[in-house]
TIRO-928109 format. One record per atom (N, C-alpha, C, O): residue number from 1; residue in one letter; atom name; x, y, z. Coordinates in steps of 0.1 Angstrom, whole numbers. Example, Ala and Ser with C-alpha at 12.3 -4.5 7.8 and 13.67 -1.06 7.14 Angstrom:
BEGIN
> 1/A/N/132/-57/78
> 1/A/CA/123/-45/78
> 1/A/C/132/-33/78
> 1/A/O/142/-33/85
> 2/S/N/128/-22/71
> 2/S/CA/137/-11/71
> 2/S/C/129/0/79
> 2/S/O/134/11/80
This chain:
BEGIN
> 1/M/N/-680/-140/418
> 1/M/CA/-670/-143/424
> 1/M/C/-664/-125/429
> 1/M/O/-665/-115/421
> 2/D/N/-659/-123/439
> 2/D/CA/-648/-111/435
> 2/D/C/-640/-112/426
> 2/D/O/-638/-124/425
> 3/G/N/-633/-105/416
> 3/G/CA/-619/-97/410
> 3/G/C/-612/-101/421
> 3/G/O/-605/-111/419
> 4/K/N/-611/-93/433
> 4/K/CA/-596/-93/438
> 4/K/C/-591/-105/438
> 4/K/O/-580/-108/434
> 5/F/N/-606/-119/446
> 5/F/CA/-606/-134/447
> 5/F/C/-593/-138/435
> 5/F/O/-581/-141/436
> 6/L/N/-604/-137/424
> 6/L/CA/-595/-141/409
> 6/L/C/-580/-138/406
> 6/L/O/-571/-145/404
> 7/I/N/-580/-125/407
> 7/I/CA/-560/-118/407
> 7/I/C/-553/-128/418
> 7/I/O/-543/-134/415
> 8/A/N/-559/-127/428
> 8/A/CA/-552/-138/436
> 8/A/C/-547/-152/438
> 8/A/O/-539/-158/446
> 9/I/N/-554/-154/427
> 9/I/CA/-562/-171/423
> 9/I/C/-546/-174/413
> 9/I/O/-536/-182/414
> 10/V/N/-551/-163/403
> 10/V/CA/-542/-158/397
> 10/V/C/-525/-155/397
> 10/V/O/-520/-154/386
> 11/T/N/-519/-154/404
> 11/T/CA/-512/-145/412
> 11/T/C/-505/-152/419
> 11/T/O/-494/-151/422
> 12/N/N/-515/-164/423
> 12/N/CA/-506/-177/429
> 12/N/C/-506/-187/426
> 12/N/O/-503/-196/435
> 13/A/N/-510/-190/413
> 13/A/CA/-508/-198/404
> 13/A/C/-493/-194/392
> 13/A/O/-489/-203/384
> 14/V/N/-489/-185/393
> 14/V/CA/-483/-182/380
> 14/V/C/-467/-182/396
> 14/V/O/-454/-182/395
> 15/Y/N/-470/-182/402
> 15/Y/CA/-454/-175/411
> 15/Y/C/-460/-193/409
> 15/Y/O/-458/-199/398
> 16/F/N/-467/-204/423
> 16/F/CA/-463/-215/419
> 16/F/C/-454/-221/411
> 16/F/O/-444/-227/415
> 17/I/N/-459/-219/393
> 17/I/CA/-456/-226/387
> 17/I/C/-442/-218/383
> 17/I/O/-435/-227/377
> 18/L/N/-432/-201/386
> 18/L/CA/-429/-203/386
> 18/L/C/-412/-205/395
> 18/L/O/-401/-201/393
> 19/G/N/-420/-213/405
> 19/G/CA/-414/-218/412
> 19/G/C/-413/-239/412
> 19/G/O/-413/-249/419
> 20/L/N/-414/-235/402
> 20/L/CA/-417/-250/402
> 20/L/C/-412/-251/388
> 20/L/O/-412/-263/384
> 21/V/N/-404/-240/376
> 21/V/CA/-397/-248/370
> 21/V/C/-383/-244/378
> 21/V/O/-373/-250/380
> 22/A/N/-388/-232/382
> 22/A/CA/-372/-225/391
> 22/A/C/-363/-239/399
> 22/A/O/-351/-240/397
> 23/V/N/-371/-251/409
> 23/V/CA/-370/-260/412
> 23/V/C/-364/-273/405
> 23/V/O/-356/-279/411
> 24/V/N/-367/-277/395
> 24/V/CA/-369/-282/383
> 24/V/C/-350/-286/377
> 24/V/O/-343/-295/374
> 25/L/N/-349/-265/377
> 25/L/CA/-339/-264/367
> 25/L/C/-327/-259/381
> 25/L/O/-315/-255/378
> 26/E/N/-331/-260/390
> 26/E/CA/-319/-265/401
> 26/E/C/-317/-278/403
> 26/E/O/-305/-281/402
> 27/L/N/-325/-289/406
> 27/L/CA/-319/-298/406
> 27/L/C/-316/-306/391
> 27/L/O/-313/-318/390
> 28/W/N/-316/-302/386
> 28/W/CA/-312/-304/367
> 28/W/C/-293/-303/367
> 28/W/O/-286/-312/362
> 29/A/N/-286/-289/375
> 29/A/CA/-282/-286/383
> 29/A/C/-269/-297/390
> 29/A/O/-258/-300/388
> 30/F/N/-281/-299/400
> 30/F/CA/-274/-310/411
> 30/F/C/-267/-326/407
> 30/F/O/-258/-334/410
> 31/V/N/-283/-323/398
> 31/V/CA/-273/-342/390
> 31/V/C/-267/-340/379
> 31/V/O/-269/-350/372
> 32/D/N/-260/-330/372
> 32/D/CA/-255/-325/360
> 32/D/C/-240/-329/363
> 32/D/O/-231/-335/356
> 33/C/N/-239/-318/380
> 33/C/CA/-233/-323/380
> 33/C/C/-229/-334/393
> 33/C/O/-220/-335/402
> 34/L/N/-236/-339/390
> 34/L/CA/-227/-349/402
> 34/L/C/-222/-360/391
> 34/L/O/-212/-367/392
> 35/R/N/-229/-360/382
> 35/R/CA/-224/-368/369
> 35/R/C/-207/-372/365
> 35/R/O/-201/-382/363
> 36/H/N/-204/-360/365
> 36/H/CA/-194/-358/362
> 36/H/C/-184/-360/372
> 36/H/O/-188/-359/384
> 37/R/N/-163/-366/367
> 37/R/CA/-155/-366/373
> 37/R/C/-146/-357/379
> 37/R/O/-143/-348/371
> 38/P/N/-142/-355/388
> 38/P/CA/-140/-343/398
> 38/P/C/-131/-335/390
> 38/P/O/-133/-323/388
> 39/T/N/-120/-343/385
> 39/T/CA/-110/-337/370
> 39/T/C/-108/-330/364
> 39/T/O/-98/-324/361
> 40/L/N/-122/-331/356
> 40/L/CA/-130/-329/344
> 40/L/C/-129/-311/349
> 40/L/O/-125/-302/342
> 41/F/N/-132/-312/362
> 41/F/CA/-137/-294/368
> 41/F/C/-122/-283/366
> 41/F/O/-123/-271/363
> 42/V/N/-108/-291/370
> 42/V/CA/-102/-291/369
> 42/V/C/-95/-286/357
> 42/V/O/-88/-276/355
> 43/A/N/-99/-296/349
> 43/A/CA/-90/-293/336
> 43/A/C/-102/-282/325
> 43/A/O/-101/-276/314
> 44/A/N/-112/-283/333
> 44/A/CA/-115/-269/326
> 44/A/C/-114/-256/332
> 44/A/O/-117/-248/324
> 45/S/N/-111/-253/340
> 45/S/CA/-109/-243/344
> 45/S/C/-113/-235/347
> 45/S/O/-110/-223/345
> 46/K/N/-131/-244/361
> 46/K/CA/-137/-238/365
> 46/K/C/-131/-242/383
> 46/K/O/-120/-245/387
> 47/R/N/-143/-240/391
> 47/R/CA/-136/-242/400
> 47/R/C/-139/-259/404
> 47/R/O/-140/-268/395
> 48/T/N/-139/-263/422
> 48/T/CA/-139/-284/423
> 48/T/C/-155/-283/422
> 48/T/O/-164/-276/426
> 49/K/N/-152/-294/412
> 49/K/CA/-164/-304/420
> 49/K/C/-175/-299/426
> 49/K/O/-186/-294/422
> 50/T/N/-164/-304/444
> 50/T/CA/-174/-302/457
> 50/T/C/-180/-284/458
> 50/T/O/-190/-283/465
> 51/F/N/-176/-273/452
> 51/F/CA/-177/-265/451
> 51/F/C/-191/-268/445
> 51/F/O/-202/-269/451
> 52/W/N/-187/-268/428
> 52/W/CA/-203/-268/428
> 52/W/C/-212/-283/433
> 52/W/O/-224/-284/433
> 53/L/N/-206/-289/435
> 53/L/CA/-219/-301/448
> 53/L/C/-227/-293/454
> 53/L/O/-239/-293/452
> 54/A/N/-215/-278/466
> 54/A/CA/-221/-276/473
> 54/A/C/-236/-263/468
> 54/A/O/-247/-261/472
> 55/L/N/-230/-257/459
> 55/L/CA/-230/-239/453
> 55/L/C/-250/-253/448
> 55/L/O/-262/-254/452
> 56/T/N/-242/-259/440
> 56/T/CA/-260/-265/429
> 56/T/C/-263/-275/444
> 56/T/O/-270/-284/438
> 57/G/N/-263/-279/457
> 57/G/CA/-270/-284/464
> 57/G/C/-279/-277/469
> 57/G/O/-291/-279/469
> 58/V/N/-271/-262/477
> 58/V/CA/-280/-258/484
> 58/V/C/-285/-244/474
> 58/V/O/-282/-232/476
> 59/A/N/-290/-248/465
> 59/A/CA/-296/-240/452
> 59/A/C/-309/-250/452
> 59/A/O/-320/-244/455
> 60/F/N/-310/-264/448
> 60/F/CA/-319/-270/454
> 60/F/C/-333/-270/464
> 60/F/O/-345/-269/463
> 61/A/N/-317/-270/478
> 61/A/CA/-331/-267/491
> 61/A/C/-336/-258/494
> 61/A/O/-345/-257/503
> 62/I/N/-330/-245/484
> 62/I/CA/-337/-230/488
> 62/I/C/-346/-231/477
> 62/I/O/-349/-220/473
> 63/G/N/-350/-241/470
> 63/G/CA/-355/-241/455
> 63/G/C/-373/-247/462
> 63/G/O/-384/-243/464
> 64/A/N/-365/-258/462
> 64/A/CA/-372/-270/472
> 64/A/C/-380/-269/484
> 64/A/O/-392/-273/485
> 65/L/N/-370/-262/497
> 65/L/CA/-380/-253/508
> 65/L/C/-385/-237/503
> 65/L/O/-387/-230/513
> 66/T/N/-389/-230/492
> 66/T/CA/-397/-220/492
> 66/T/C/-406/-230/484
> 66/T/O/-417/-227/488
> 67/L/N/-409/-241/473
> 67/L/CA/-416/-243/469
> 67/L/C/-427/-251/479
> 67/L/O/-439/-251/475
> 68/L/N/-424/-260/492
> 68/L/CA/-428/-264/500
> 68/L/C/-437/-260/513
> 68/L/O/-445/-266/521
> 69/S/N/-433/-246/510
> 69/S/CA/-433/-241/520
> 69/S/C/-444/-229/518
> 69/S/O/-445/-221/527
> 70/G/N/-451/-228/508
> 70/G/CA/-456/-221/495
> 70/G/C/-455/-208/498
> 70/G/O/-462/-202/506
> 71/G/N/-444/-203/492
> 71/G/CA/-438/-189/493
> 71/G/C/-450/-187/477
> 71/G/O/-456/-193/467
> 72/S/N/-446/-168/486
> 72/S/CA/-456/-162/474
> 72/S/C/-448/-155/464
> 72/S/O/-454/-150/454
> 73/G/N/-431/-156/466
> 73/G/CA/-426/-152/453
> 73/G/C/-408/-161/458
> 73/G/O/-404/-168/467
> 74/L/N/-400/-154/440
> 74/L/CA/-386/-164/445
> 74/L/C/-381/-160/464
> 74/L/O/-378/-169/472
> 75/G/N/-384/-141/465
> 75/G/CA/-376/-138/469
> 75/G/C/-358/-138/470
> 75/G/O/-352/-143/460
> 76/L/N/-351/-134/480
> 76/L/CA/-335/-133/477
> 76/L/C/-330/-144/475
> 76/L/O/-324/-147/464
> 77/F/N/-331/-151/483
> 77/F/CA/-325/-161/483
> 77/F/C/-329/-170/473
> 77/F/O/-321/-179/471
> 78/G/N/-342/-170/466
> 78/G/CA/-345/-181/457
> 78/G/C/-340/-172/443
> 78/G/O/-334/-179/435
> 79/I/N/-342/-162/441
> 79/I/CA/-335/-157/429
> 79/I/C/-318/-160/428
> 79/I/O/-315/-165/417
> 80/A/N/-307/-159/438
> 80/A/CA/-296/-164/439
> 80/A/C/-293/-176/438
> 80/A/O/-283/-180/432
> 81/A/N/-305/-187/446
> 81/A/CA/-300/-201/441
> 81/A/C/-305/-204/424
> 81/A/O/-301/-213/417
> 82/V/N/-313/-192/421
> 82/V/CA/-313/-199/400
> 82/V/C/-300/-191/393
> 82/V/O/-292/-193/383
> 83/T/N/-302/-183/401
> 83/T/CA/-290/-175/393
> 83/T/C/-284/-181/392
> 83/T/O/-282/-184/381
> 84/A/N/-273/-188/409
> 84/A/CA/-259/-200/403
> 84/A/C/-266/-212/399
> 84/A/O/-255/-217/400
> 85/S/N/-272/-219/396
> 85/S/CA/-280/-227/389
> 85/S/C/-278/-225/374
> 85/S/O/-270/-233/369
> 86/C/N/-284/-215/365
> 86/C/CA/-276/-203/356
> 86/C/C/-268/-206/358
> 86/C/O/-268/-218/360
> 87/V/N/-258/-198/359
> 87/V/CA/-244/-201/357
> 87/V/C/-239/-210/355
> 87/V/O/-234/-212/344
> 88/Y/N/-237/-224/369
> 88/Y/CA/-241/-228/363
> 88/Y/C/-241/-240/350
> 88/Y/O/-232/-248/344
> 89/L/N/-251/-238/349
> 89/L/CA/-258/-249/331
> 89/L/C/-253/-240/325
> 89/L/O/-245/-245/317
> 90/A/N/-253/-229/324
> 90/A/CA/-246/-220/306
> 90/A/C/-230/-214/306
> 90/A/O/-224/-209/296
> 91/D/N/-227/-217/317
> 91/D/CA/-210/-222/315
> 91/D/C/-206/-229/319
> 91/D/O/-201/-236/310
> 92/V/N/-204/-235/334
> 92/V/CA/-194/-249/340
> 92/V/C/-204/-258/328
> 92/V/O/-198/-263/318
> 93/R/N/-216/-259/330
> 93/R/CA/-217/-273/322
> 93/R/C/-209/-279/310
> 93/R/O/-205/-291/310
> 94/P/N/-207/-268/295
> 94/P/CA/-205/-263/285
> 94/P/C/-187/-267/287
> 94/P/O/-179/-272/278
> 95/A/N/-183/-263/300
> 95/A/CA/-165/-261/297
> 95/A/C/-163/-279/303
> 95/A/O/-156/-287/296
> 96/V/N/-169/-284/315
> 96/V/CA/-170/-300/320
> 96/V/C/-174/-312/305
> 96/V/O/-168/-322/301
> 97/R/N/-181/-309/301
> 97/R/CA/-179/-321/289
> 97/R/C/-172/-317/278
> 97/R/O/-169/-327/271
> 98/E/N/-167/-304/273
> 98/E/CA/-160/-307/262
> 98/E/C/-148/-306/271
> 98/E/O/-139/-304/262
> 99/A/N/-141/-305/284
> 99/A/CA/-130/-317/290
> 99/A/C/-130/-328/286
> 99/A/O/-122/-333/278
> 100/G/N/-141/-335/293
> 100/G/CA/-149/-347/291
> 100/G/C/-146/-358/279
> 100/G/O/-145/-370/278
> 101/S/N/-147/-344/267
> 101/S/CA/-146/-350/252
> 101/S/C/-132/-353/245
> 101/S/O/-129/-360/235
> 102/G/N/-126/-346/255
> 102/G/CA/-113/-348/245
> 102/G/C/-117/-332/239
> 102/G/O/-109/-323/240
> 103/G/N/-128/-329/233
> 103/G/CA/-125/-317/226
> 103/G/C/-126/-325/211
> 103/G/O/-123/-337/209
> 104/N/N/-130/-317/203
> 104/N/CA/-131/-321/185
> 104/N/C/-121/-314/181
> 104/N/O/-122/-302/180
> 105/R/N/-104/-321/176
> 105/R/CA/-100/-306/172
> 105/R/C/-100/-310/155
> 105/R/O/-90/-311/149
> 106/N/N/-115/-312/149
> 106/N/CA/-116/-311/134
> 106/N/C/-127/-297/140
> 106/N/O/-139/-295/139
> 107/V/N/-123/-293/142
> 107/V/CA/-139/-285/142
> 107/V/C/-130/-261/144
> 107/V/O/-125/-253/152
> 108/G/N/-134/-262/129
> 108/G/CA/-135/-246/130
> 108/G/C/-139/-242/128
> 108/G/O/-151/-247/130
> 109/P/N/-136/-228/123
> 109/P/CA/-152/-217/130
> 109/P/C/-163/-219/130
> 109/P/O/-168/-216/140
> 110/Y/N/-170/-223/123
> 110/Y/CA/-180/-222/114
> 110/Y/C/-189/-240/117
> 110/Y/O/-201/-243/115
> 111/G/N/-181/-248/121
> 111/G/CA/-183/-255/121
> 111/G/C/-172/-273/123
> 111/G/O/-161/-273/128
> 112/P/N/-176/-282/119
> 112/P/CA/-169/-300/112
> 112/P/C/-165/-297/103
> 112/P/O/-171/-293/93
> 113/W/N/-149/-300/102
> 113/W/CA/-144/-296/85
> 113/W/C/-141/-312/85
> 113/W/O/-137/-318/74
């Protein structure tokens, strides 16, 4: 077995695993966006639910096409798709969940009291 062939196999396996992780992350963001009511996005002072559904849906489609086409890397669109999903999960999702729970008014700076 040639060394270059082995390196190519390992490289393709790493890219496939990264693509799979990206698709799972994008799917998680899309499904989570589907679960919340549209009024919660406005109450959390975030963009509309339609905006986030379109953004995470397109991100999931790009990730799935990249993975299914056997793309050798994420590429520019793949990186943008993962970034959009991460922004939703890190910024929008916590704000929407807090708006949906009504907020805990018995929370101080170090936790509940």
